[in-house]
C-alpha positions in Angstrom: -55.8 -73.8 231.0 -55.1 -77.0 231.7 -51.4 -76.8 231.6 -50.7 -73.8 233.7 -52.9 -76.0 236.8 -51.6 -79.2 236.0 -48.2 -77.5 236.5 -49.1 -76.3 240.1 -52.4 -78.4 241.1 -54.8 -81.4 240.7 -57.1 -81.1 237.8 -60.0 -83.8 236.9 -61.3 -82.9 233.1 -64.6 -83.7 233.2 -66.4 -84.3 229.4 -69.7 -84.3 230.3 -70.5 -85.7 226.4 -72.5 -82.5 225.6 -69.9 -81.8 222.4 -70.5 -85.3 221.1 -69.9 -85.3 217.3 -66.4 -86.6 216.7 -65.4 -83.5 214.6 -66.7 -80.5 217.3 -65.0 -82.6 220.4 -61.9 -85.5 220.3 -60.4 -83.4 217.5 -60.1 -80.1 219.6 -58.5 -82.0 222.3 -55.9 -84.0 219.9 -54.7 -81.0 217.7 -54.4 -78.2 221.2 -53.2 -81.2 222.9 -55.2 -81.1 225.9 -55.1 -83.8 228.3 -57.6 -86.6 227.8 -60.8 -85.9 230.1 -60.8 -87.9 233.0 -64.5 -88.8 233.1 -66.8 -89.0 230.3 -70.0 -88.7 231.0 -71.8 -89.0 228.2 -74.8 -86.9 228.5 -76.4 -85.6 224.5 -79.0 -85.1 223.1 -82.8 -84.3 224.1 -83.7 -80.6 225.5 -81.5 -78.4 227.4 -83.4 -79.2 230.4 -83.3 -82.9 230.3 -79.5 -82.4 229.7 -78.7 -80.2 232.3 -81.3 -82.7 234.6 -78.8 -85.3 233.6 -75.5 -84.3 234.2 -76.4 -83.1 237.4 -77.4 -86.6 238.6 -73.9 -87.3 236.5 -72.2 -85.0 239.0 -73.6 -85.2 242.1 -71.5 -88.4 243.2 -68.6 -87.3 241.1 -68.2 -84.7 243.4 -69.2 -86.1 246.6 -65.8 -89.4 245.8 -63.9 -86.4 244.7 -64.6 -83.5 247.6 -62.5 -81.1 245.4 -61.4 -77.5 246.5 -62.8 -75.6 243.6 -65.1 -76.3 240.5 -63.7 -74.3 237.1 -66.5 -73.9 234.2 -66.2 -72.2 231.5 -68.5 -70.2 229.2 -72.2 -70.8 228.8 -73.3 -74.4 227.8 -75.3 -76.6 229.6 -72.3 -78.0 230.9 -71.4 -74.7 231.8 -74.5 -74.6 234.9 -74.7 -77.6 236.0 -71.0 -77.8 237.0 -71.4 -74.7 238.7 -75.1 -75.7 239.9 -73.9 -79.0 240.8 -70.8 -77.3 242.9 -72.6 -74.9 244.6 -75.5 -77.4 246.0 -72.8 -79.0 247.4 -71.2 -76.3 249.0 -68.1 -76.2 246.2 -66.7 -73.2 245.3 -67.2 -72.0 242.0 -64.7 -70.2 239.5 -66.9 -69.4 236.3 -63.6 -68.3 233.1 -65.8 -65.9 230.9 -67.8 -64.7 233.3 -70.4 -61.5 233.1 -71.3 -61.6 229.0 -74.2 -60.4 228.3 -76.7 -60.9 225.1 -79.4 -59.7 227.1 -81.5 -62.3 225.3 -83.4 -64.6 227.6 -84.5 -66.2 224.6 -81.0 -68.0 224.2 -80.4 -70.8 226.6 -77.0 -69.5 226.4 -78.2 -66.2 228.2 -79.5 -68.0 231.2 -76.6 -70.0 231.9 -74.3 -67.4 231.7 -76.6 -65.2 233.9 -77.2 -68.2 236.0 -73.8 -69.6 236.5 -72.9 -66.4 237.3 -75.0 -66.0 240.0 -73.6 -69.3 241.4 -70.1 -68.3 241.4 -68.1 -67.7 244.2 -64.9 -66.2 241.8 -65.7 -64.6 238.3 -63.7 -64.4 235.9 -64.6 -61.8 233.3 -62.6 -60.8 229.9 -63.2 -57.6 229.5 -64.6 -53.8 231.5 -67.5 -54.5 229.6 -68.4 -57.9 231.5 -67.3 -56.9 234.9 -69.8 -53.0 234.4 -72.3 -56.1 233.8 -71.7 -57.9 236.6 -71.3 -54.6 239.0 -74.9 -53.6 237.8 -76.1 -57.5 238.2 -74.8 -57.0 242.2 -73.4 -60.8 241.6 -72.2 -61.9 245.5 -68.8 -63.5 244.2 -65.8 -61.4 243.7 -65.1 -60.1 239.9 -61.8 -59.8 238.7 -60.5 -58.8 235.2 -58.2 -61.6 233.2 -58.7 -61.1 230.1 -59.9 -63.5 227.6 -57.9 -67.6 227.5 -59.1 -67.2 223.9 -56.3 -64.3 223.2 -54.2 -67.0 224.8 -55.3 -69.7 222.1 -55.1 -67.3 219.7 -51.4 -66.1 219.9 -50.3 -69.9 220.8 -51.7 -70.7 216.9 -51.5 -68.3 215.2 -48.3 -68.9 213.5 -48.9 -72.4 212.7 -52.6 -71.7 210.8 -51.0 -68.2 208.7 -49.1 -71.6 206.6 -51.7 -73.5 206.5 -53.0 -72.5 203.1 -53.4 -76.3 202.5 -56.1 -76.1 204.3 -57.9 -74.0 201.4 -57.0 -76.5 198.3 -59.2 -78.6 199.5 -62.4 -76.1 199.2 -61.2 -74.1 196.0 -60.3 -71.1 197.6 -57.9 -68.6 197.3 -56.9 -66.7 200.0 -58.7 -63.3 200.5 -60.9 -63.8 198.0 -64.1 -66.1 200.1 -65.6 -65.6 202.8 -66.1 -68.3 205.6 -69.9 -69.1 207.0 -70.8 -71.0 210.2 -74.9 -71.8 211.2 -75.9 -73.7 214.3 -78.0 -71.8 216.7 -81.2 -73.5 217.3 -82.9 -70.2 217.3 -81.4 -70.1 213.5 -81.9 -73.4 212.6 -84.8 -74.9 213.9 -87.4 -72.1 213.1 -88.2 -73.5 209.3 -89.0 -69.7 208.5 -85.9 -68.7 209.8 -83.6 -71.5 208.3 -85.1 -70.2 205.1 -84.1 -66.6 205.6 -80.4 -68.0 206.3 -80.0 -69.7 203.4 -81.6 -67.5 200.8 -79.1 -64.4 202.9 -75.8 -67.1 201.9 -76.9 -67.3 198.2 -77.1 -64.1 198.3 -73.9 -62.8 199.4 -71.3 -62.6 197.0 -68.7 -65.7 197.1 -67.3 -67.7 197.0 -69.0 -69.0 200.1 -66.9 -71.6 202.2 -69.8 -73.3 204.5 -68.3 -76.0 207.4 -71.8 -77.8 207.7 -72.9 -78.0 211.9 -74.6 -81.5 212.3 -77.2 -80.0 213.8 -77.7 -77.5 210.6 -77.0 -80.1 208.0 -79.8 -82.0 210.2 -82.3 -79.0 209.7 -81.6 -78.0 206.0 -82.0 -82.0 205.2 -85.6 -82.0 206.8 -86.6 -78.9 205.6 -86.0 -80.1 201.7 -83.1 -76.9 201.3 -79.9 -78.8 201.4 -80.1 -79.6 197.6 -80.2 -75.4 197.0 -77.0 -74.8 198.7 -75.4 -78.2 197.3 -76.4 -77.1 193.6 -75.5 -73.5 194.1 -71.6 -72.8 192.1 -70.7 -70.2 194.9 -71.1 -72.1 197.8 -68.6 -74.8 199.2 -70.1 -77.5 201.7 -68.1 -79.4 203.4 -68.4 -81.7 207.0 -67.1 -79.8 210.1 -63.4 -79.1 210.3 -60.7 -79.4 213.3 -60.0 -76.3 215.1 -56.0 -75.8 213.2 -58.7 -75.8 209.4 -61.3 -73.7 210.6 -58.6 -71.1 212.0 -56.4 -71.1 208.8 -59.9 -70.7 206.7 -60.3 -68.1 209.6 -57.6 -66.3 209.0 -57.5 -66.2 205.5 -60.8 -65.2 204.6 -61.8 -62.2 203.0 -64.6 -62.0 206.3 -67.2 -64.5 208.0 -70.4 -64.9 208.9 -71.4 -66.8 211.6 -74.1 -66.9 214.5 -71.5 -68.0 217.1 -70.2 -66.5 219.9 -66.5 -67.8 219.9 -66.4 -67.3 215.9 -67.3 -63.7 216.5 -64.8 -63.5 219.0 -61.9 -65.5 216.7 -62.4 -63.0 214.0 -61.6 -60.4 216.2 -58.7 -62.0 217.0 -57.7 -62.8 213.8 -58.4 -59.1 212.5 -61.0 -60.5 209.8 -64.0 -58.3 209.3 -67.1 -60.4 210.3 -71.3 -60.3 210.1 -73.3 -62.0 212.7 -76.3 -63.4 212.0 -78.0 -62.6 214.8 -79.9 -58.9 216.4 -77.4 -58.8 219.5 -74.1 -60.6 220.5 -72.8 -60.4 223.9 -69.0 -59.0 222.0 -70.7 -55.6 222.0 -67.4 -54.8 221.9 -66.3 -55.8 218.6 -69.3 -53.9 216.9 -68.1 -50.8 218.8 -64.6 -51.0 217.4 -66.6 -51.3 213.6 -65.3 -55.2 213.1 -68.7 -56.4 213.3 -72.0 -55.8 212.3 -75.0 -57.4 213.7 -77.4 -57.7 210.6 -79.7 -60.8 211.9 -80.6 -63.1 209.0 -81.2 -59.5 206.4 -79.8 -60.4 203.3 -79.2 -56.5 202.0 -77.9 -55.3 205.5 -75.3 -58.2 205.4 -74.5 -57.6 201.9 -74.3 -54.0 202.7 -71.6 -54.8 205.8 -69.6 -56.8 203.5 -68.8 -54.0 201.2 -67.7 -51.5 204.0 -63.8 -51.3 204.5 -62.1 -52.8 208.0 -61.5 -50.4 210.2 -57.5 -48.6 210.4 -57.2 -49.6 214.3 -57.3 -52.8 215.9 -57.7 -52.1 219.8 -56.4 -55.0 221.7 -59.7 -55.4 223.6 -59.5 -58.8 225.5 -56.0 -58.9 226.9 -52.4 -59.4 226.5 -52.1 -63.4 225.8 -51.3 -64.3 229.4 -54.9 -64.4 230.9 -54.2 -68.4 231.5 -51.7 -67.3 234.0 -53.9 -65.2 235.6 -56.8 -67.2 236.2 -54.5 -69.7 237.7 -53.2 -67.0 240.3 -56.6 -66.0 240.8 -58.2 -69.6 241.6 -54.7 -70.1 243.8 -55.5 -66.8 245.9 -59.6 -67.6 246.2 -58.3 -71.1 247.3 -56.0 -69.7 250.6 -58.5 -67.0 251.5 -61.0 -69.3 251.8 -58.8 -71.2 253.8 
């Protein structure tokens, strides 16, 4: 998106600081050759409410100073909601990429963020027909356009590089097609000690090897709960530090299947045609479940084992577009700005 925007417009990239761990922030910018953020707000730690409030306080003077034609927000993070709310309160048009996604679980902070952002937005750019239907039912005030998913653009761009990265597997001691890739970081799974214990039992119950790059949040909760040692001592579990985008994508492409509670990883698994087992009872990416490539098991170890034994479907439809979403986003933004003028 940044490259396409900067070819025709002036983009000011703001990094709120919400994802401040070096492995989860800077390395992605470096590997994908995204321009460095012009502004760093340094807002991290604290509750969702505290983060959002501090972001709003930092964004208000920035919007006054820059007076942008539009504010572009992505996804469903606290940063997404803060950017949308600060812009809407100042009367700046809000453009939401990945609008319309719904898990229908209001206990998830991400669900609250995406619903509120959609109802603040002037231009809602959806990745799928399902997302557009969700917005139609809710009666949003903004203009809705189905542009496809920008992650398809990224996946197609990076696929040749990550397929060649079998060296990424060597440091984990695994071979292509013979291991599971696991990720877990969602607050609902790791902040509750009882659910975290179920997560550990599930990872120990599936047939490995299991490659598990540990999110900093998850490692901290495992250590605090005295459960990290069980995973460290399990012969089939390969623990490690968070990895960069390219290494993670290589691990995903060559995995037998993926175990995750991440919405983004579910989608990336589908784009890579790798079966996914989602460690949640619901998902916003319902099309992947309907297509048979994703199974919702929550933290039920037996259901996870059963899902992993299923053969992958023969069909793999293009659910999220043709890899040209970025161009459509820029065109939609330009047309929307012209209409306003």
